[in-house]
C-alpha positions, 0 to 999 in steps of 0.5 A: 631674774634677781628677787631680793628680799624673800623670807620662809619664816613662822611670821613671812610667806614667800611665793614665786609664780613663773609663767611660761609664755612661750610654745616650749617647756622651760628648763628652770632653777630657782637658787635661794641665796639664804642670809646664813649658809649655801645656797639652795637650788631647786630646778624644775620644769614649766610646761609651754603656756603654763604656769607654776607656783613654788613655795620654797617652805616645802623645799628640803633645807629652806625652814625659818630662812631670809632669801633672795632668789635667782630665776634662771631658764632656758626660755624667757619666763615671767617671775613673780614674787609675793610676800605675805605675813600675818593672819590677814595674808597681808602682802607686797607683790613684787616683779623682777624688774621693771624693764623687759629682761631675758635671762636665758641658758643654753638649750643643751644646759644641764641644771645641776650641778652648776 
């Protein structure tokens, strides 16, 4: 899934929720595409029947960045992006797609390097 428009800056906060509705753990990767610089890759495991939240501000190299994100996984995931700003946490949720979409990697795929 591609999630355009995000920012991890002093003004804006963006968080991603990855939900794994399957009975198998998911090997996933969030690739942040920065406005300036090389992509930042963040591999993670999403346990079966669980949700994992990802905050790019706690990932090395992701301070003060305008970003888009690509989420890939070896099993289907539900992905949500929420962006908030100012002290009231006023924000905007977004889905990665408005129709059913499955992006998968082969089960024997390695996460890094791509």
